[in-house]
Backbone of each chain as ProteinMPNN parsed JSONL, in Angstrom:
{"seq_chain_A": "SQKIEQNSEALNIQEGKTATLTCNYTNYSPAYLQWYRQDPGRGPVFLLLIRENEKEKRKERLKVTFDTTLKQSLFHITASQPADSATYLCALQNTGGFKTIFGAGTRLFVKA", "coords_chain_A": {"N_chain_A": [[28.009, -44.189, 54.762], [31.245, -45.043, 56.147], [31.486, -47.922, 58.206], [32.09, -49.758, 61.16], [31.423, -52.714, 62.864], [31.387, -54.2, 65.964], [30.715, -56.758, 68.304], [28.748, -55.513, 70.747], [28.021, -56.542, 73.143], [29.396, -57.982, 76.053], [31.771, -60.645, 76.094], [31.804, -63.634, 77.711], [33.853, -66.175, 78.849], [35.146, -69.411, 79.728], [38.216, -70.143, 81.344], [40.81, -71.51, 79.361], [39.252, -72.13, 77.2], [38.455, -71.302, 73.737], [38.296, -68.017, 72.65], [36.268, -66.13, 70.491], [36.055, -63.335, 68.552], [34.215, -60.942, 66.691], [34.391, -58.881, 63.792], [32.775, -56.733, 61.73], [32.387, -54.907, 58.697], [31.313, -52.125, 56.651], [30.861, -50.383, 53.529], [33.55, -49.879, 52.886], [36.841, -50.522, 51.771], [39.33, -51.899, 52.975], [42.908, -51.746, 53.114], [44.386, -52.824, 55.073], [43.783, -54.634, 58.095], [43.578, -54.302, 61.503], [44.09, -55.504, 64.859], [43.638, -54.466, 68.169], [44.412, -54.352, 71.661], [42.824, -53.167, 74.58], [43.171, -52.131, 77.83], [41.405, -51.291, 80.884], [41.41, -47.81, 81.45], [43.695, -47.327, 80.016], [45.709, -46.773, 77.026], [45.114, -48.132, 73.698], [46.76, -51.154, 72.586], [48.727, -52.471, 70.043], [48.115, -55.573, 68.39], [47.895, -57.436, 66.139], [48.235, -57.458, 62.554], [46.557, -57.821, 59.47], [46.644, -58.246, 55.99], [44.852, -57.212, 53.021], [45.085, -59.146, 51.073], [45.564, -61.429, 52.423], [44.472, -64.375, 54.103], [44.6, -65.458, 56.621], [46.234, -65.013, 59.774], [48.641, -65.707, 62.234], [49.725, -65.49, 65.633], [51.41, -66.603, 68.198], [49.124, -67.44, 70.651], [47.114, -66.239, 69.277], [44.862, -65.773, 66.559], [43.923, -64.472, 63.452], [41.42, -64.005, 61.037], [40.478, -62.994, 57.729], [38.023, -61.988, 55.663], [37.378, -60.64, 52.766], [35.258, -60.692, 51.065], [32.968, -61.291, 52.563], [33.295, -59.143, 54.167], [34.438, -59.216, 56.773], [36.165, -59.92, 59.817], [37.565, -62.35, 61.931], [38.654, -62.863, 65.228], [40.621, -64.836, 67.157], [41.347, -66.196, 70.321], [43.161, -68.663, 71.607], [43.21, -71.235, 74.16], [42.47, -69.578, 76.369], [43.164, -67.16, 78.961], [42.73, -65.74, 82.266], [44.187, -63.352, 82.243], [43.839, -62.464, 79.692], [41.586, -60.998, 79.668], [40.041, -58.124, 78.613], [39.358, -55.24, 76.52], [38.86, -55.59, 73.078], [39.8, -54.156, 70.099], [38.889, -53.585, 66.751], [40.383, -52.443, 63.745], [40.507, -50.515, 60.782], [42.474, -49.773, 57.947], [43.331, -47.642, 55.227], [45.18, -47.667, 52.11], [47.009, -45.605, 52.373], [47.406, -45.447, 55.107], [47.09, -43.579, 57.122], [44.551, -42.611, 57.97], [42.917, -44.212, 60.161], [40.213, -46.309, 61.0], [38.335, -47.11, 63.787], [36.654, -49.763, 65.509], [34.11, -49.999, 68.101], [34.807, -51.866, 69.931], [34.998, -55.035, 71.701], [34.252, -56.336, 74.828], [36.024, -58.674, 76.673], [35.751, -61.24, 78.996], [37.485, -63.514, 80.878], [37.016, -66.276, 82.775], [38.4, -67.804, 85.642]], "CA_chain_A": [[29.267, -43.871, 55.43], [32.007, -46.215, 56.582], [31.009, -48.39, 59.494], [32.653, -50.996, 61.712], [30.582, -53.247, 63.929], [31.87, -55.264, 66.827], [29.681, -57.142, 69.246], [28.786, -54.605, 71.891], [27.834, -57.313, 74.37], [30.617, -58.597, 76.554], [31.923, -62.078, 75.879], [32.276, -64.326, 78.914], [34.226, -67.55, 78.561], [35.884, -70.105, 80.777], [39.654, -70.301, 81.108], [41.168, -72.68, 78.581], [38.444, -72.187, 75.978], [38.815, -70.358, 72.677], [37.434, -66.841, 72.502], [36.16, -65.68, 69.113], [35.465, -62.01, 68.447], [33.844, -60.658, 65.303], [34.447, -57.497, 63.3], [32.15, -56.583, 60.415], [32.481, -53.532, 58.21], [30.556, -51.801, 55.443], [31.239, -49.169, 52.782], [34.987, -49.652, 53.01], [37.713, -51.554, 51.214], [40.601, -51.636, 53.658], [44.137, -52.418, 52.704], [44.87, -53.536, 56.256], [42.892, -54.729, 59.239], [44.385, -54.49, 62.707], [43.43, -55.748, 66.142], [44.303, -53.858, 69.314], [43.884, -54.664, 72.993], [42.772, -52.006, 75.462], [42.845, -52.384, 79.232], [40.727, -50.125, 81.468], [42.23, -46.67, 81.829], [44.943, -47.297, 79.248], [45.576, -46.658, 75.584], [45.163, -49.404, 72.973], [48.065, -51.735, 72.254], [48.639, -53.24, 68.807], [48.32, -57.018, 68.494], [48.101, -58.121, 64.858], [47.768, -56.836, 61.314], [46.364, -58.724, 58.345], [46.491, -57.477, 54.766], [43.659, -57.553, 52.251], [45.334, -60.332, 50.257], [45.847, -62.538, 53.334], [43.267, -64.99, 54.654], [44.77, -65.827, 58.027], [47.507, -64.648, 60.376], [48.745, -66.242, 63.589], [50.809, -65.019, 66.499], [51.295, -67.305, 69.478], [47.762, -67.966, 70.849], [46.166, -65.403, 68.548], [44.652, -66.039, 65.136], [43.004, -63.546, 62.808], [41.031, -64.306, 59.66], [40.015, -61.801, 57.019], [37.245, -62.355, 54.483], [37.01, -59.372, 52.137], [33.964, -60.866, 50.402], [31.984, -61.118, 53.64], [33.663, -57.914, 54.911], [34.436, -59.668, 58.155], [37.355, -60.493, 60.404], [37.392, -63.071, 63.186], [39.835, -62.818, 66.084], [40.546, -65.973, 68.066], [42.359, -66.396, 71.357], [43.071, -70.044, 72.05], [43.676, -71.495, 75.524], [42.338, -68.255, 76.993], [43.575, -67.011, 80.363], [42.144, -64.534, 82.879], [44.965, -62.173, 81.835], [43.364, -62.023, 78.376], [40.411, -60.145, 79.875], [40.311, -56.762, 78.136], [38.545, -54.872, 75.362], [39.597, -55.796, 71.84], [39.349, -53.221, 69.075], [39.187, -53.85, 65.351], [40.686, -51.178, 63.083], [40.711, -50.614, 59.343], [43.329, -48.742, 57.357], [43.442, -47.627, 53.776], [46.551, -47.868, 51.639], [47.86, -44.545, 52.909], [47.748, -45.828, 56.468], [46.961, -42.514, 58.109], [43.19, -42.492, 58.511], [42.477, -45.501, 60.687], [38.856, -46.319, 61.557], [38.277, -48.09, 64.867], [35.384, -50.208, 66.057], [33.895, -49.644, 69.5], [35.438, -52.882, 70.763], [34.251, -56.057, 72.434], [34.862, -56.628, 76.114], [36.188, -60.111, 76.921], [36.022, -61.667, 80.37], [37.874, -64.914, 80.969], [36.859, -66.699, 84.175], [39.293, -68.893, 86.082]], "C_chain_A": [[29.943, -45.159, 55.898], [31.578, -46.62, 57.991], [31.713, -49.676, 59.88], [31.747, -51.435, 62.845], [31.311, -54.361, 64.661], [30.771, -55.545, 67.836], [29.785, -56.283, 70.498], [28.582, -55.329, 73.216], [29.163, -57.934, 74.764], [30.591, -60.094, 76.292], [32.519, -62.695, 77.136], [32.622, -65.763, 78.562], [35.032, -68.112, 79.729], [37.353, -70.214, 80.368], [39.92, -71.59, 80.338], [40.389, -72.816, 77.283], [38.969, -71.177, 74.956], [37.794, -69.228, 72.612], [37.436, -66.43, 71.04], [35.403, -64.36, 69.07], [35.278, -61.683, 66.972], [33.94, -59.171, 65.003], [33.841, -57.487, 61.9], [32.246, -55.135, 59.978], [31.687, -53.361, 56.915], [31.105, -50.531, 54.822], [32.722, -48.848, 52.917], [35.721, -50.804, 52.367], [39.095, -51.357, 51.804], [41.768, -52.379, 53.03], [44.669, -53.289, 53.845], [43.761, -53.582, 57.303], [43.77, -55.07, 60.438], [43.491, -54.846, 63.888], [44.313, -55.162, 67.244], [43.64, -54.375, 70.591], [43.893, -53.378, 73.813], [42.34, -52.434, 76.857], [42.226, -51.124, 79.833], [41.703, -49.024, 81.865], [43.531, -46.541, 81.065], [44.665, -47.104, 77.762], [45.634, -48.025, 74.915], [46.596, -49.831, 72.678], [47.88, -52.644, 71.045], [48.922, -54.712, 69.051], [48.72, -57.639, 67.156], [47.617, -57.255, 63.711], [47.603, -57.928, 60.265], [46.055, -57.882, 57.111], [45.318, -58.011, 53.943], [43.847, -58.811, 51.417], [45.702, -61.553, 51.12], [44.54, -63.071, 53.912], [43.377, -65.184, 56.157], [46.15, -65.399, 58.502], [47.504, -65.168, 61.8], [49.919, -65.607, 64.329], [50.581, -65.636, 67.861], [49.873, -67.855, 69.635], [46.699, -67.196, 70.074], [46.073, -65.834, 67.091], [43.619, -65.064, 64.598], [42.697, -64.065, 61.412], [40.412, -63.066, 59.051], [39.312, -62.254, 55.742], [36.73, -61.069, 53.852], [35.692, -59.471, 51.372], [32.831, -60.665, 51.403], [32.17, -59.8, 54.38], [33.652, -58.221, 56.414], [35.818, -60.18, 58.549], [36.957, -61.209, 61.688], [38.72, -63.086, 63.922], [39.676, -63.91, 67.127], [41.682, -65.915, 69.077], [42.185, -67.826, 71.853], [43.646, -70.186, 73.456], [43.626, -70.213, 76.345], [42.678, -68.293, 78.483], [42.9, -65.779, 80.955], [42.879, -63.254, 82.482], [44.578, -61.666, 80.45], [42.139, -61.119, 78.48], [40.761, -58.704, 79.559], [39.261, -56.433, 77.073], [39.407, -54.983, 74.116], [38.961, -54.963, 70.725], [39.79, -53.686, 67.698], [39.429, -52.5, 64.669], [40.974, -51.418, 61.603], [41.591, -49.467, 58.864], [43.269, -48.822, 55.851], [44.914, -47.733, 53.386], [47.504, -46.841, 52.225], [48.294, -44.812, 54.334], [47.539, -44.764, 57.516], [45.587, -42.489, 58.76], [42.682, -43.872, 58.9], [41.094, -45.35, 61.283], [38.785, -47.449, 62.572], [36.838, -48.491, 65.165], [35.303, -49.848, 67.528], [34.487, -50.683, 70.45], [34.468, -53.86, 71.378], [34.999, -56.353, 73.717], [34.872, -58.134, 76.331], [36.493, -60.338, 78.397], [36.343, -63.157, 80.346], [37.845, -65.308, 82.438], [37.781, -67.868, 84.481], [38.49, -70.099, 86.537]], "O_chain_A": [[29.312, -46.208, 56.026], [31.338, -45.773, 58.85], [31.913, -50.567, 59.055], [31.352, -50.627, 63.685], [31.783, -55.325, 64.06], [29.988, -54.658, 68.176], [30.784, -56.325, 71.215], [28.922, -54.808, 74.278], [29.948, -58.356, 73.915], [29.533, -60.722, 76.271], [33.608, -62.318, 77.569], [31.782, -66.494, 78.036], [35.522, -67.379, 80.589], [37.675, -70.36, 79.189], [39.33, -72.631, 80.628], [40.809, -73.529, 76.371], [39.802, -70.325, 75.263], [36.589, -69.462, 72.528], [38.494, -66.387, 70.411], [34.252, -64.279, 69.498], [36.069, -62.09, 66.121], [33.619, -58.323, 65.836], [34.341, -58.155, 60.995], [32.19, -54.23, 60.811], [31.429, -54.322, 56.19], [31.731, -49.711, 55.493], [33.104, -47.685, 53.048], [35.261, -51.944, 52.42], [39.944, -50.71, 51.191], [41.626, -53.479, 52.495], [45.299, -54.324, 53.629], [42.918, -52.688, 57.382], [44.586, -55.99, 60.397], [42.301, -54.53, 63.91], [45.532, -55.328, 67.258], [42.476, -54.776, 70.595], [44.844, -52.598, 73.753], [41.275, -53.026, 77.038], [42.483, -50.017, 79.358], [42.703, -49.282, 82.536], [44.384, -45.731, 81.427], [43.533, -47.253, 77.302], [46.149, -48.977, 75.5], [47.504, -49.012, 72.542], [46.983, -53.487, 71.025], [49.828, -55.071, 69.803], [49.76, -58.29, 67.054], [46.715, -56.432, 63.866], [48.415, -58.849, 60.185], [45.293, -56.918, 57.184], [44.858, -59.133, 54.155], [42.869, -59.479, 51.084], [46.106, -62.589, 50.591], [43.614, -62.305, 54.179], [42.386, -65.09, 56.881], [47.115, -65.418, 57.738], [46.493, -65.084, 62.497], [50.941, -65.245, 63.745], [49.67, -65.243, 68.59], [49.452, -68.671, 68.815], [45.508, -67.479, 70.206], [47.07, -66.208, 66.472], [42.571, -64.854, 65.207], [43.591, -64.51, 60.691], [39.891, -62.2, 59.755], [39.935, -62.832, 54.851], [35.766, -60.475, 54.335], [35.076, -58.451, 51.063], [31.86, -59.961, 51.126], [31.294, -59.386, 55.139], [32.957, -57.577, 57.2], [36.536, -60.781, 57.749], [36.111, -60.727, 62.44], [39.775, -63.294, 63.324], [38.712, -63.911, 67.892], [42.827, -65.623, 68.732], [41.163, -68.154, 72.457], [44.459, -69.372, 73.893], [44.623, -69.812, 76.944], [42.503, -69.307, 79.16], [42.534, -64.864, 80.217], [42.266, -62.19, 82.392], [44.949, -60.554, 80.074], [41.708, -60.54, 77.483], [41.667, -58.13, 80.162], [38.39, -57.249, 76.771], [40.55, -54.525, 74.099], [37.764, -55.055, 70.453], [40.924, -54.125, 67.509], [38.752, -51.52, 64.983], [41.607, -52.407, 61.233], [41.461, -48.334, 59.326], [43.171, -49.901, 55.266], [45.784, -47.873, 54.246], [48.654, -47.15, 52.537], [49.403, -44.457, 54.734], [47.787, -45.013, 58.696], [45.48, -42.359, 59.979], [42.101, -44.597, 58.092], [40.822, -44.381, 61.992], [39.125, -48.593, 62.272], [35.921, -47.673, 65.084], [36.295, -49.441, 68.133], [34.652, -50.413, 71.64], [33.285, -53.569, 71.555], [36.207, -56.59, 73.713], [33.842, -58.793, 76.188], [37.382, -59.704, 78.967], [35.556, -63.961, 79.846], [38.57, -64.735, 83.252], [37.921, -68.797, 83.685], [39.067, -71.108, 86.94]]}, "seq_chain_B": "NAGVTQTPKFQVLKTGQSMTLQCAQDMNHNSMYWYRQDPGMGLRLIYYSASEGTTDKGEVPNGYNVSRLNKREFSLRLESAAPSQTSVYFCASSDVGQLYNEQFFGPGTRLTVL", "coords_chain_B": {"N_chain_B": [[62.932, -45.982, 77.028], [60.161, -43.828, 76.903], [58.018, -43.934, 75.232], [54.915, -42.892, 74.14], [53.875, -39.97, 75.58], [51.482, -38.138, 77.495], [50.078, -35.094, 78.616], [47.738, -33.076, 80.415], [46.84, -35.795, 82.724], [44.28, -35.807, 83.728], [41.568, -33.477, 83.475], [39.429, -30.803, 84.28], [37.185, -28.614, 82.896], [35.439, -25.492, 82.518], [32.61, -24.585, 80.566], [33.499, -22.851, 77.664], [36.075, -22.248, 78.433], [39.569, -22.48, 77.603], [42.108, -24.806, 76.576], [45.199, -26.655, 76.238], [46.213, -29.779, 75.141], [48.972, -31.799, 75.629], [51.367, -33.732, 73.82], [53.955, -36.086, 73.402], [56.448, -37.999, 71.706], [59.022, -40.479, 71.77], [60.038, -42.145, 69.87], [60.952, -41.548, 67.432], [59.087, -41.364, 65.387], [57.409, -40.531, 62.336], [54.731, -39.822, 61.989], [51.856, -38.547, 63.669], [48.948, -38.533, 65.819], [45.677, -37.47, 66.914], [43.053, -38.685, 68.831], [39.646, -39.087, 69.939], [37.772, -40.794, 72.445], [34.722, -42.08, 73.121], [32.115, -43.413, 75.233], [30.84, -46.5, 74.042], [31.473, -45.934, 71.479], [33.809, -46.075, 68.778], [37.338, -45.233, 68.675], [37.797, -42.004, 67.472], [39.179, -40.143, 64.871], [40.67, -37.036, 65.234], [42.563, -35.043, 64.369], [45.483, -35.402, 62.336], [49.038, -35.73, 61.806], [50.961, -36.229, 59.221], [53.641, -35.945, 58.765], [56.412, -34.056, 60.062], [55.602, -30.656, 60.091], [53.263, -30.815, 58.663], [49.702, -30.954, 58.875], [46.473, -32.485, 59.092], [42.914, -32.692, 58.744], [40.84, -34.963, 60.541], [38.194, -37.202, 61.196], [36.515, -35.841, 63.024], [37.039, -32.853, 63.388], [36.015, -30.372, 64.201], [36.016, -27.631, 66.408], [38.499, -27.98, 67.425], [42.057, -27.412, 67.348], [45.348, -28.0, 66.058], [48.9, -28.374, 66.602], [51.926, -29.157, 65.155], [54.665, -29.222, 66.714], [57.336, -29.977, 66.559], [59.297, -32.804, 65.484], [58.85, -34.542, 67.582], [56.685, -33.598, 69.113], [53.176, -32.988, 69.433], [50.443, -31.062, 69.669], [47.125, -30.532, 70.976], [44.507, -28.267, 70.805], [41.809, -26.826, 72.525], [39.788, -24.276, 71.896], [37.46, -23.036, 72.859], [35.911, -24.589, 75.11], [33.33, -27.089, 75.071], [30.515, -28.859, 76.504], [30.074, -31.133, 74.913], [32.561, -31.916, 74.237], [33.561, -33.386, 76.255], [35.373, -36.17, 77.02], [37.649, -38.95, 76.459], [40.901, -38.401, 75.527], [43.237, -39.489, 73.205], [46.58, -39.626, 72.206], [48.626, -40.658, 69.513], [51.309, -42.339, 67.772], [53.11, -43.221, 64.792], [54.984, -45.021, 62.292], [54.264, -44.8, 59.268], [54.104, -47.065, 56.627], [55.939, -48.786, 57.543], [56.372, -52.213, 58.655], [53.992, -53.123, 60.032], [52.367, -50.921, 60.317], [51.486, -50.138, 62.786], [49.956, -48.269, 65.41], [51.137, -46.442, 68.168], [50.002, -45.785, 71.294], [49.358, -43.168, 73.676], [48.735, -42.757, 77.27], [46.341, -41.423, 77.586], [44.111, -38.609, 78.103], [41.784, -37.578, 80.375], [39.063, -35.679, 79.97], [36.756, -33.433, 81.265], [34.068, -31.352, 80.605], [32.275, -28.859, 82.037]], "CA_chain_B": [[62.013, -45.215, 76.171], [58.868, -43.586, 77.508], [56.973, -44.171, 74.246], [54.082, -41.714, 73.926], [53.439, -39.384, 76.846], [50.443, -37.118, 77.374], [49.764, -34.3, 79.802], [47.652, -33.724, 81.729], [46.097, -37.044, 82.754], [42.883, -35.449, 83.992], [41.31, -32.043, 83.425], [38.042, -30.365, 84.321], [37.05, -27.262, 82.38], [34.103, -24.919, 82.409], [32.248, -24.234, 79.196], [34.09, -21.606, 77.185], [37.493, -22.169, 78.748], [40.461, -23.07, 76.602], [43.238, -25.558, 77.097], [46.02, -27.384, 75.281], [46.678, -31.107, 75.523], [50.312, -31.993, 75.114], [51.744, -35.103, 73.474], [55.321, -36.224, 72.913], [56.899, -39.373, 71.485], [60.479, -40.587, 71.688], [60.329, -43.289, 69.004], [61.388, -40.994, 66.138], [58.051, -41.607, 64.395], [57.076, -39.38, 61.499], [53.304, -39.5, 62.008], [51.219, -38.451, 64.988], [47.481, -38.509, 65.701], [44.826, -37.229, 68.07], [41.752, -39.346, 68.801], [38.802, -39.037, 71.12], [37.071, -42.052, 72.662], [33.498, -41.907, 73.889], [31.494, -44.709, 75.544], [30.031, -47.12, 72.994], [31.937, -45.527, 70.145], [35.216, -46.337, 68.535], [38.226, -44.086, 68.612], [37.537, -41.168, 66.291], [40.338, -39.332, 64.548], [40.388, -35.598, 65.25], [43.558, -34.506, 63.455], [46.727, -36.138, 62.281], [50.177, -35.079, 61.179], [51.664, -37.286, 58.51], [55.068, -35.706, 58.966], [56.68, -32.746, 60.663], [55.26, -29.549, 59.22], [51.959, -30.995, 58.025], [48.574, -31.43, 59.677], [45.259, -32.683, 58.302], [41.708, -33.001, 59.511], [40.32, -36.311, 60.572], [36.742, -37.375, 61.118], [35.783, -34.913, 63.899], [37.969, -31.776, 63.705], [35.388, -29.108, 64.607], [36.222, -27.237, 67.793], [39.869, -28.295, 67.808], [43.181, -27.036, 66.506], [46.543, -28.752, 66.414], [50.207, -27.836, 66.215], [53.045, -30.113, 65.186], [55.709, -28.312, 67.178], [58.569, -30.551, 66.023], [59.03, -34.204, 65.178], [58.466, -35.246, 68.805], [55.543, -33.069, 69.85], [51.955, -32.702, 68.686], [49.503, -30.596, 70.684], [45.717, -30.365, 70.603], [43.962, -27.123, 71.53], [40.385, -26.535, 72.548], [39.739, -22.818, 72.058], [36.299, -22.692, 73.68], [35.411, -25.94, 75.401], [31.886, -27.337, 75.16], [30.236, -30.153, 77.152], [30.178, -32.229, 73.93], [33.972, -32.295, 74.123], [33.886, -34.295, 77.355], [35.808, -37.4, 76.374], [39.03, -39.346, 76.722], [41.685, -38.052, 74.348], [44.452, -40.274, 73.043], [47.572, -39.284, 71.203], [49.306, -41.849, 69.014], [52.328, -42.085, 66.756], [53.425, -44.394, 63.972], [55.825, -44.843, 61.115], [53.479, -45.361, 58.174], [54.956, -47.682, 55.624], [56.672, -49.862, 58.186], [55.799, -53.54, 58.441], [52.647, -53.345, 60.558], [51.597, -49.678, 60.399], [50.786, -50.033, 64.055], [50.014, -47.005, 66.129], [51.499, -46.531, 69.578], [49.128, -44.836, 71.972], [49.651, -42.678, 75.01], [47.819, -43.222, 78.316], [45.07, -40.717, 77.518], [43.733, -37.47, 78.964], [40.344, -37.607, 80.642], [38.611, -34.289, 80.011], [35.35, -33.167, 81.561], [33.676, -29.959, 80.404], [31.025, -28.633, 82.783]], "C_chain_B": [[60.666, -45.059, 76.837], [57.734, -43.902, 76.529], [56.234, -42.874, 73.943], [53.599, -41.215, 75.283], [52.436, -38.277, 76.571], [50.306, -36.388, 78.693], [48.645, -33.346, 79.471], [46.948, -35.074, 81.631], [44.607, -36.794, 82.949], [42.745, -33.929, 83.905], [39.813, -31.804, 83.49], [38.015, -28.911, 83.875], [35.608, -26.792, 82.513], [33.853, -24.571, 80.95], [32.857, -22.881, 78.828], [35.566, -21.453, 77.495], [38.319, -22.821, 77.638], [41.552, -23.871, 77.298], [43.968, -26.272, 75.961], [46.441, -28.71, 75.88], [48.016, -31.337, 74.832], [50.592, -33.469, 74.857], [53.178, -35.1, 72.962], [55.638, -37.704, 72.732], [58.405, -39.392, 71.289], [60.901, -41.757, 70.806], [60.758, -42.847, 67.602], [60.381, -41.281, 65.017], [57.75, -40.335, 63.606], [55.645, -38.901, 61.722], [52.75, -39.507, 63.432], [49.735, -38.152, 64.813], [46.851, -38.074, 67.031], [43.475, -37.885, 67.826], [40.961, -38.94, 70.046], [38.041, -40.361, 71.203], [35.901, -41.801, 73.594], [32.853, -43.259, 74.121], [30.646, -45.229, 74.394], [30.445, -46.748, 71.58], [33.41, -45.866, 70.001], [36.039, -45.073, 68.673], [37.926, -43.308, 67.331], [38.695, -40.202, 66.096], [39.953, -37.866, 64.477], [41.281, -34.898, 64.21], [44.728, -35.466, 63.405], [47.796, -35.307, 61.583], [51.003, -36.176, 60.529], [53.179, -37.16, 58.685], [55.229, -34.324, 59.564], [56.367, -31.645, 59.65], [53.931, -29.664, 58.518], [50.927, -31.438, 59.047], [47.353, -31.535, 58.773], [44.109, -33.041, 59.208], [41.379, -34.485, 59.424], [38.813, -36.303, 60.462], [35.973, -36.301, 61.879], [36.644, -33.732, 64.305], [37.34, -30.513, 64.305], [35.578, -28.844, 66.092], [37.637, -27.471, 68.289], [40.861, -27.658, 66.837], [44.399, -27.825, 66.969], [47.785, -27.995, 65.972], [51.216, -28.96, 66.276], [54.281, -29.271, 65.466], [57.078, -28.706, 66.635], [58.291, -32.025, 65.783], [58.467, -34.948, 66.383], [57.095, -34.844, 69.325], [54.382, -32.66, 68.952], [50.895, -32.3, 69.702], [48.115, -30.401, 70.106], [45.134, -29.248, 71.448], [42.454, -27.04, 71.379], [40.267, -25.046, 72.84], [38.599, -22.391, 72.985], [35.556, -23.999, 73.978], [33.894, -25.98, 75.535], [31.66, -28.686, 75.835], [30.351, -31.344, 76.196], [31.622, -32.693, 73.725], [34.462, -33.092, 75.342], [34.185, -35.662, 76.755], [37.162, -37.808, 76.944], [39.802, -39.135, 75.424], [42.979, -38.861, 74.34], [45.304, -39.688, 71.924], [48.239, -40.582, 70.758], [50.368, -41.442, 68.006], [52.58, -43.371, 65.979], [54.44, -44.019, 62.904], [55.108, -45.526, 59.961], [54.424, -45.893, 57.116], [55.845, -48.741, 56.215], [55.836, -51.135, 58.146], [54.337, -53.652, 58.852], [51.796, -52.083, 60.641], [50.927, -49.499, 61.757], [50.968, -48.658, 64.656], [50.324, -47.294, 67.592], [50.757, -45.417, 70.296], [49.694, -44.396, 73.318], [48.599, -43.137, 75.992], [46.478, -42.507, 78.327], [44.965, -39.544, 78.475], [42.223, -37.515, 79.123], [39.857, -36.193, 80.902], [37.121, -34.234, 80.284], [35.096, -31.691, 81.377], [32.303, -29.756, 81.044], [30.209, -27.491, 82.19]], "O_chain_B": [[60.08, -46.042, 77.292], [56.6, -44.116, 76.958], [56.841, -41.882, 73.541], [52.983, -41.963, 76.043], [52.517, -37.575, 75.563], [50.407, -36.992, 79.761], [48.59, -32.84, 78.351], [46.502, -35.454, 80.548], [43.774, -37.505, 82.386], [43.677, -33.189, 84.22], [39.028, -32.501, 82.847], [38.74, -28.075, 84.416], [34.682, -27.597, 82.609], [34.788, -24.296, 80.198], [32.746, -21.906, 79.572], [36.244, -20.62, 76.892], [37.808, -23.611, 76.844], [41.871, -23.634, 78.464], [43.424, -26.464, 74.873], [46.963, -28.761, 76.993], [48.173, -31.107, 73.633], [50.114, -34.341, 75.583], [53.57, -34.226, 72.189], [55.169, -38.553, 73.491], [58.99, -38.467, 70.727], [61.993, -42.301, 70.972], [60.907, -43.672, 66.701], [60.757, -41.423, 63.854], [57.825, -39.223, 64.129], [55.376, -37.702, 61.651], [53.112, -40.336, 64.267], [49.315, -37.593, 63.8], [47.41, -38.281, 68.108], [42.838, -37.687, 66.791], [41.523, -38.513, 71.055], [37.708, -40.968, 70.186], [36.082, -41.358, 74.728], [33.015, -44.167, 73.305], [29.831, -44.495, 73.835], [29.84, -47.195, 70.606], [34.152, -45.932, 70.982], [35.495, -43.973, 68.776], [37.818, -43.885, 66.249], [39.131, -39.532, 67.032], [39.029, -37.491, 63.755], [40.786, -34.245, 63.292], [44.936, -36.254, 64.328], [47.511, -34.336, 60.882], [51.665, -36.956, 61.214], [53.894, -38.16, 58.744], [54.295, -33.522, 59.57], [56.809, -31.697, 58.503], [53.501, -28.727, 57.845], [51.23, -32.199, 59.966], [47.21, -30.778, 57.813], [44.288, -33.61, 60.285], [41.598, -35.151, 58.412], [38.23, -35.502, 59.731], [34.899, -35.886, 61.443], [36.965, -33.611, 65.487], [38.052, -29.675, 64.859], [35.334, -29.715, 66.928], [37.944, -27.191, 69.448], [40.549, -27.403, 65.674], [44.474, -28.26, 68.118], [47.741, -27.118, 65.11], [51.358, -29.634, 67.296], [54.866, -28.682, 64.556], [57.884, -27.841, 66.291], [57.139, -32.45, 65.872], [57.687, -35.886, 66.219], [56.402, -35.668, 69.922], [54.563, -32.08, 67.881], [50.489, -33.126, 70.52], [47.947, -30.141, 68.914], [45.248, -29.272, 72.673], [41.9, -27.162, 70.286], [40.617, -24.605, 73.935], [38.765, -21.484, 73.801], [34.702, -24.444, 73.211], [33.266, -25.048, 76.036], [32.516, -29.567, 75.754], [30.691, -32.447, 76.625], [31.869, -33.733, 73.114], [35.642, -33.427, 75.437], [33.347, -36.24, 76.063], [37.741, -37.12, 77.785], [39.41, -39.624, 74.364], [43.711, -38.909, 75.329], [44.812, -39.314, 70.859], [48.394, -41.504, 71.559], [50.332, -40.34, 67.457], [52.294, -44.468, 66.458], [54.707, -42.843, 62.658], [55.328, -46.711, 59.708], [55.413, -45.252, 56.758], [56.451, -49.522, 55.48], [54.708, -51.123, 57.652], [53.526, -54.21, 58.113], [50.621, -52.16, 61.0], [49.923, -48.795, 61.872], [51.976, -47.982, 64.447], [49.835, -48.264, 68.17], [50.878, -44.245, 69.94], [50.402, -45.14, 73.997], [47.66, -43.834, 75.607], [45.558, -42.947, 79.017], [45.633, -39.492, 79.507], [41.478, -37.494, 78.143], [40.191, -35.584, 81.918], [36.326, -34.9, 79.621], [35.821, -30.86, 81.924], [31.315, -30.381, 80.659], [29.133, -27.173, 82.697]]}, "name": "protein", "num_of_chains": 2, "seq": "SQKIEQNSEALNIQEGKTATLTCNYTNYSPAYLQWYRQDPGRGPVFLLLIRENEKEKRKERLKVTFDTTLKQSLFHITASQPADSATYLCALQNTGGFKTIFGAGTRLFVKANAGVTQTPKFQVLKTGQSMTLQCAQDMNHNSMYWYRQDPGMGLRLIYYSASEGTTDKGEVPNGYNVSRLNKREFSLRLESAAPSQTSVYFCASSDVGQLYNEQFFGPGTRLTVL"}
C-alpha cells in the first residue's frame, strides 16, 4: 500500500540555523509533492508544490527538493525563526489531483 | 473572504447518535474534501467531491455519508457514531488544475464519541 514517512520525532533547532525535514514515500509515483504547515488547533496551510520533473523549488526562506529515484523530498527552512515553529506535512498527489495522501508531519521547534 | 468555514467547532456524541458536520467555502472552488486527522497519522481522505453534483469515496469512507448541497457547501454525516470516529475533521476545497493544486482547509471540528 502507499505510504509516506516523515520523522515522527520533533526537530529542535536554534534560531538562525537551517531546519531540514525529510519526507520518504513508497509504492507511489506522484505527479506533485506539496508541503503544508499546520499550527496547533488549526487546519493545514499550503506552502510549496514541486512537480515530478522538477528537482528543486524555492520560495523566500523555503527550499524543497524532490528525488523521484530515492522517493524522497527534503524541506529546508533557512535562517529559521521561532515563528517557524509548527508541524510540517508532506503530501503527494497523482495527476488527477483529487486524492491527496498526507504524511503524519514533523513537529519543528525553533528556540530563540 | 472567510475561506473555508466549518460548524460546529466541537462536538461530543454518544455511541449510536447521528450528526452532520457542515462545511462552506466562498472561493468559488469546484472541488471539496473531508479528511479526518488522528494522532500520529496523516490526514486521511474520507470523501471528496470533484465538482458540484459528484461525490466519491476516499481512503476511509465507512460509517460516513456526504452531500454536495451546492457549489459552496459540502456536508459530512455520521449516521451512527462509534468511538472509532473520535477525531478531528477537516474540510478543504481546491480548484484542481490550477497552478499549485493547493487545498484550503477549514479550522476543523473536534469530535468525541463516548
